[in-house]
C-alpha positions in Angstrom: -67.4 -2.0 14.3 -64.5 -0.8 16.4 -62.3 -3.6 15.0 -63.4 -2.7 11.5 -62.6 1.0 12.1 -59.2 0.1 13.5 -58.5 -2.1 10.5 -59.7 0.6 8.1 -57.5 3.3 9.8 -54.5 1.0 9.8 -55.1 0.2 6.1 -55.5 3.9 5.3 -52.3 4.7 7.1 -50.5 1.9 5.2 -51.7 3.3 1.9 -51.1 7.0 2.8 -48.5 9.2 1.1 -46.2 9.1 4.1 -46.0 5.4 3.9 -45.2 5.5 0.2 -42.4 8.0 0.8 -41.0 5.8 3.5 -41.1 2.8 1.1 -39.3 4.8 -1.6 -36.7 6.0 0.9 -36.1 2.4 2.0 -35.8 1.3 -1.6 -33.3 4.1 -2.4 -31.2 3.3 0.8 -31.2 -0.4 0.2 -28.2 -0.5 -2.3 -26.1 1.7 0.0 -27.0 -0.1 3.3 -26.9 -3.5 1.6 -23.4 -2.8 0.2 -22.2 -1.5 3.6 -23.5 -4.6 5.4 -21.8 -6.8 2.8 -18.5 -5.0 3.2 -18.8 -5.1 7.0 -19.6 -8.8 6.9 -16.5 -9.5 4.7 -14.1 -7.4 6.7 -15.3 -8.7 10.1 -15.3 -12.4 9.2 -13.4 -15.1 11.1 -13.0 -13.1 14.3 -11.6 -9.9 12.7 -14.6 -7.9 14.0 -14.0 -8.9 17.6 -10.2 -8.3 17.5 -10.5 -5.0 15.7 -8.7 -6.1 12.6 -11.9 -5.5 10.6 -11.8 -1.8 11.4 -8.2 -1.6 10.3 -9.1 -3.3 7.1 -11.8 -0.8 6.4 -9.5 2.1 7.4 -6.9 0.9 4.9 -9.6 0.8 2.2 -10.4 4.5 3.0 -6.7 5.3 2.9 -6.3 3.7 -0.6 -9.4 5.5 -2.0 -8.1 8.9 -0.7 -4.6 8.4 -2.1 -5.8 7.5 -5.5 -8.0 10.6 -5.6 -4.9 12.8 -5.0 -2.8 10.7 -7.4 -5.3 11.3 -10.3 -5.5 15.0 -9.6 -1.7 15.4 -9.5 -1.1 13.2 -12.5 -3.6 15.2 -14.6 -1.9 18.5 -13.6 1.8 17.5 -13.7 1.8 14.8 -16.3 -1.1 14.8 -18.8 -1.8 18.5 -19.2 1.5 19.4 -20.9 3.7 18.1 -23.7 6.0 15.2 -23.0 9.2 17.1 -22.7 7.7 19.7 -20.3 5.9 16.9 -18.4 9.3 15.2 -17.8 10.7 18.4 -16.5 7.7 18.9 -14.2 8.0 15.3 -12.9 11.7 15.7 -12.4 11.0 18.9 -10.4 8.3 17.0 -8.5 10.8 14.3 -7.6 13.5 16.8 -6.6 11.1 18.8 -4.3 9.1 16.0 -2.9 11.0 12.7 -3.2 14.5 13.9 -2.3 13.4 15.4 1.1 11.2 12.4 1.7 14.3 10.1 1.2 16.0 12.0 4.0 12.8 12.0 6.2 11.8 8.4 5.6 14.6 6.9 7.8 13.4 9.1 10.6 9.7 8.3 10.3 10.0 4.7 11.6 12.2 5.3 14.6 10.2 8.5 15.5 6.9 6.6 15.4 8.7 3.7 17.3 9.1 6.1 20.2 5.4 6.9 20.3 3.8 3.4 20.8 1.1 4.9 23.0 -0.2 7.2 20.3 -0.7 5.0 17.3 -4.3 5.8 16.8 -3.6 9.5 17.1 -0.7 9.1 14.6 -2.9 7.5 12.1 -5.6 10.1 12.6 -3.0 12.9 12.2 -1.8 11.3 9.0 -5.4 11.2 7.7 -6.3 14.7 8.8 -3.1 16.2 7.4 -3.9 14.8 4.0 -7.4 16.1 4.2 -6.1 19.7 4.8 -3.4 19.3 2.2 -5.9 18.2 -0.3 -7.7 21.5 0.1 -4.4 23.3 -0.3 -3.7 21.3 -3.5 -7.2 22.1 -4.8 -6.1 25.8 -5.1 -2.6 25.0 -6.3 -3.6 22.8 -9.2 -5.7 25.5 -10.7 -3.2 28.4 -10.2 -0.1 26.3 -11.0 1.6 27.7 -7.9 4.9 26.4 -6.6 3.0 25.6 -3.4 1.8 22.5 -5.0 5.2 20.8 -4.5 5.6 21.2 -0.7 1.9 20.3 -0.3 2.6 17.1 -2.3 5.6 16.4 -0.1 3.4 16.7 2.9 0.9 14.3 1.4 3.7 11.8 0.6 5.2 11.9 4.1 1.8 11.6 5.8 0.9 8.6 3.5 4.2 6.8 4.3 3.8 7.6 8.0 0.4 6.0 7.9 1.9 2.9 6.2 4.6 2.6 8.8 2.1 2.8 11.7 -0.3 0.4 10.0 2.4 -2.2 9.6 3.1 -1.8 13.3 -0.6 -2.1 14.3 -1.5 -5.3 12.5 0.3 -7.6 14.9 -1.7 -6.1 17.8 -5.0 -6.9 16.1 -4.6 -10.6 15.1 -7.6 -12.7 15.9 -7.0 -16.2 17.4 -5.7 -18.6 14.8 -4.7 -15.8 12.3 -1.2 -15.4 10.9 0.3 -12.1 10.0 0.4 -13.2 6.4 -3.3 -13.8 6.3 -4.1 -10.6 8.1 -1.8 -8.5 5.9 -3.2 -10.1 2.8 -6.7 -9.1 3.8 -5.6 -5.6 4.6 -3.8 -5.3 1.3 -6.6 -6.8 -0.8 -9.1 -4.4 0.7 -6.8 -1.5 -0.2 -6.5 -2.7 -3.8 -10.2 -3.1 -4.2 -10.9 0.4 -2.8 -8.3 1.8 -5.1 -9.9 0.0 -8.1 -13.3 1.4 -7.2 -12.1 5.0 -6.4 -9.9 5.4 -9.5 -12.8 5.6 -12.1 -14.7 7.9 -9.7 -11.7 10.2 -9.5 -11.4 10.2 -13.3 -15.0 11.2 -13.5 -14.6 14.0 -11.0 -11.5 15.1 -13.0 -13.8 15.7 -16.0 -15.9 18.0 -13.9 -12.9 20.1 -12.8 -9.3 19.6 -11.6 -10.3 20.5 -8.0 -13.0 17.9 -7.7 -10.9 14.8 -7.1 -9.1 16.7 -4.3 -12.5 17.7 -2.8 -13.3 14.0 -2.9 -10.0 13.2 -1.2 -10.8 15.7 1.5 -14.1 14.0 2.4 -12.5 10.6 2.4 -9.6 11.5 4.6 -11.9 13.3 7.1 -13.8 10.0 7.3 -10.5 8.2 7.8 -9.6 10.6 10.6 -12.7 9.6 12.5 -12.3 5.9 11.8 -8.8 6.0 13.2 -10.1 6.6 16.7 -12.5 3.7 16.4 -9.6 1.2 16.5 -9.4 -0.7 19.8 -7.4 0.9 22.6 -4.9 -2.0 22.6 -3.5 -0.5 19.5 -1.9 2.1 21.7 -0.5 -0.4 24.2 3.2 -1.1 24.1 3.2 -3.7 26.9 5.8 -6.4 26.2 7.4 -4.5 23.3 10.9 -3.4 22.7 12.7 -1.8 19.7 14.0 -3.9 16.9 17.5 -3.7 15.6 18.0 -4.5 12.0 21.6 -6.1 11.2 22.5 -9.6 12.2 24.8 -10.0 15.2 25.2 -13.2 17.1 24.9 -11.5 20.5 21.5 -10.0 19.7 20.2 -12.6 17.2 17.5 -14.2 19.3 16.2 -11.4 21.4 15.8 -7.7 22.0 18.9 -5.7 22.9 19.6 -5.6 26.6 22.2 -2.8 26.7 21.9 0.7 25.4 22.9 1.0 21.8 24.0 4.4 20.4 23.0 3.7 16.8 20.2 1.1 16.6 20.3 -0.9 13.4 18.7 -4.1 12.0 20.1 -6.6 14.5 17.5 -8.6 16.4 15.6 -9.8 13.4 18.2 -12.4 12.2 19.8 -13.1 8.9 16.8 -14.7 7.1 14.8 -11.6 7.7 17.5 -9.3 6.5 18.0 -11.2 3.3 14.3 -11.3 2.7 14.1 -7.6 3.3 16.9 -6.9 0.8 15.1 -9.0 -1.8 11.9 -7.1 -1.1 13.8 -3.8 -1.4 15.0 -4.8 -4.8 11.4 -5.6 -6.0 10.1 -2.4 -4.5 12.9 -0.5 -6.3 11.9 -2.2 -9.5 8.3 -1.2 -9.2 9.2 2.4 -8.5 11.4 2.4 -11.5 8.7 0.9 -13.8 6.1 3.4 -12.7 8.1 6.4 -13.7 10.0 5.0 -16.7 6.9 3.3 -18.3 4.8 6.4 -17.7 7.0 8.5 -20.0 7.9 5.6 -22.4 4.3 4.7 -23.1 3.4 8.4 -23.6 6.0 8.7 -26.3 5.6 5.1 -27.7 2.2 3.9 -26.7 1.0 0.3 -27.1 0.2 -0.7 -30.7 -3.0 0.9 -31.8 -3.7 2.5 -28.5 -3.5 6.1 -27.1 -1.0 7.0 -24.4 -3.7 7.1 -21.7 -5.1 3.7 -22.7 -1.6 2.2 -22.8 -0.9 3.5 -19.3 -4.3 2.2 -18.2 -3.6 -1.3 -19.6 -0.2 -1.5 -17.9 -1.7 -0.2 -14.6 -4.5 -2.7 -14.7 -2.0 -5.5 -15.4 0.1 -4.4 -12.4 -3.0 -4.2 -10.2 -4.2 -7.6 -11.3 -0.8 -9.1 -10.6 -0.7 -7.5 -7.2 -4.2 -8.8 -6.3 -3.3 -12.3 -7.5 0.0 -12.3 -5.5 -2.0 -11.3 -2.4 -4.5 -14.1 -3.0 -1.8 -16.7 -3.6 0.1 -15.5 -0.5 -3.0 -16.0 1.7 -3.5 -19.5 0.1 0.1 -20.6 0.7 -0.2 -19.6 4.4 3.5 -18.8 4.9 4.8 -22.2 3.7 8.6 -22.0 3.0 8.8 -18.2 2.8 12.5 -18.2 1.8 11.8 -20.5 -1.2 8.9 -18.3 -2.2 11.0 -15.2 -2.2 13.8 -16.7 -4.1 11.4 -18.1 -6.7 9.3 -15.0 -7.3 12.4 -12.8 -7.6 13.9 -15.3 -10.1 10.6 -15.2 -12.1 10.5 -11.4 -12.2 14.2 -11.3 -13.2 13.4 -13.7 -16.1 10.4 -11.5 -17.1 12.6 -8.4 -17.1 15.4 -10.0 -19.1 12.8 -11.3 -21.6 11.1 -7.9 -22.0 14.5 -6.2 -22.5 15.7 -8.7 -25.1 12.4 -9.1 -27.0 11.0 -5.7 -26.3 7.3 -5.5 -27.2 4.1 -4.1 -25.9 2.7 -7.4 -24.7 5.9 -8.2 -22.8 5.9 -4.8 -21.1 2.3 -5.5 -19.8 3.4 -8.9 -18.7 6.4 -7.5 -16.9 4.1 -5.1 -15.0 1.8 -7.9 -14.0 4.7 -10.2 -12.9 6.3 -7.3 -10.9 3.0 -6.6 -9.1 2.6 -10.3 -8.4 6.1 -10.6 -7.1 5.9 -7.5 -4.9 2.7 -8.8 -3.2 3.9 -12.4 -2.7 7.4 -11.5 -1.6 6.1 -8.9 1.0 3.7 -11.5 2.5 6.6 -14.0 2.7 8.6 -11.3 4.5 5.7 -10.9 6.9 5.8 -14.7 7.5 9.5 -14.5 8.3 9.0 -11.6 10.7 6.3 -13.6 12.5 8.5 -16.8 12.6 11.9 -15.4 13.4 11.5 -12.1 15.2 10.8 -12.2 19.0 7.3 -10.9 19.8 8.8 -8.1 22.0 10.3 -6.4 18.9 8.0 -7.6 16.1 5.9 -4.5 16.0 9.0 -2.3 15.7 10.6 -4.6 13.1 7.5 -4.2 10.9 7.7 -0.4 11.2 11.4 -0.2 10.3 11.2 -2.7 7.4 8.3 -0.7 5.9 10.3 2.5 6.0 13.3 0.8 4.2 10.9 -0.5 1.5 9.5 3.0 1.0 13.0 4.5 0.5 13.8 1.7 -2.0 10.7 2.7 -4.0 11.7 6.3 -4.1 15.2 5.4 -5.3 13.8 3.3 -8.1 11.5 6.1 -9.2 14.5 8.5 -9.3 16.4 6.1 -11.6 13.4 5.8 -13.8 13.0 9.5 -14.4 16.6 10.2 -15.4 17.0 7.4 -18.0 16.6 8.1 -21.8 13.3 6.8 -23.2 14.7 3.7 -24.8 12.7 0.6 -24.0 15.5 -1.9 -24.3 17.9 0.2 -22.3 15.3 0.9 -19.6 14.2 -2.7 -19.1 17.9 -3.8 -19.1 18.4 -1.4 -16.1 15.2 -2.9 -14.5 16.7 -6.4 -15.0 20.0 -5.3 -13.4 18.2 -3.9 -10.4 16.3 -7.1 -9.7 19.4 -9.2 -10.5 21.4 -7.4 -7.9 18.8 -8.1 -5.3 18.5 -11.7 -6.2 22.2 -12.6 -6.5 23.0 -11.0 -3.1 20.2 -12.8 -1.2 19.6 -16.1 -2.9 22.4 -18.0 -1.0 21.4 -16.7 2.4 17.7 -17.4 1.8 18.3 -20.9 0.6 20.6 -21.6 3.5 18.0 -20.4 5.9 15.4 -22.6 4.3 17.6 -25.6 4.7 18.1 -24.9 8.3 14.4 -24.4 8.8 14.7 -21.1 10.6 13.8 -20.8 14.3 11.4 -23.4 15.5 8.0 -21.7 16.0 4.5 -23.1 15.9 2.9 -22.5 12.5 -0.3 -20.5 12.6 -2.8 -21.0 9.8 
């Protein structure tokens, strides 16, 4: 009888309303918790969880999602909400007020953060927290149209690029055993692309609710990023064994960190192969900045055949994103084989695509150029990472990553400025694009091929 009563009570409890509510709650939580577990499993695979790289991958995904929320809100305010001529003036003003000061600040960001190696987690948290607060400032400015939107946008831009510089410096500290920098950076980049792809339609949906809502979403995301920054391992803040890199080839400093005080540090200890690869990457980054701004206005005035301006921009944007993701995947698969040859090849391919699009200007070729440029940017950057790992002494590798990222950001800004001032003529604009990439290719191809023949510095290859 006692056993029967116990079984009856247990069965009654199992069939009670509280049990049913718990079952419903578990069913509702399952998609969220299951997705979170799947993401955690992917980001922490192959030792990335133990080394801390997995947490950096997740943080970079949060960064990409927050940035795209702000981008959608500002684009809707500055670009889509007014006629084309007025939009061009607004974007020119945006460039003048935000990009011009950033161009002056960007060369300072890398060296400044270089002097604070013990505060990298705090620097990343500050970059996230600053953007969270600025998103709230922008949420009021986009509705009122106040001039305060521009300095707030500048602050967001500077904080975003500061995060990028610190993130580049942190990756070498978090490599799991048997991981190359190329493989690690490809994972980080791919997670950022996926997060951006997921967040973009969410931001567009929030924009339909109201212009403030994507910025509220960005606030929440960046607050989460601020917290996540402090979950990175303490070794991120360690500078043991590091020195500052100098970026300009010089025989006396070619194979090691500088030993004597230098009044004006430059790009010296990285070696000629890296400087040529960096110049080629700067040309590609300049091209992508140019294409973003030039095509944004060109496709608004002359959209793709049978499509609206918004759909045309969406098609080109998806093509560029798909090319970038493919380049990241190919870079991880190649595993840093012959990086000089890869850079020379991809720059030649994007040069051919730009010349073809300029000569036979058409909507299909414009989309193809965007895809090829995205592919080239991703693959060339991963090849640059491989050269940094191969040729740069470990003591200065972290600093070299930070300084090279700063130079690439300045190149993007310069390309965007060129794109905004050109007349909206497709053939003319793409001819300028071809000239930009040709200058980068012609000035670096000989040095890169020569470096490939010499084989670079002998270092063990890491898969």
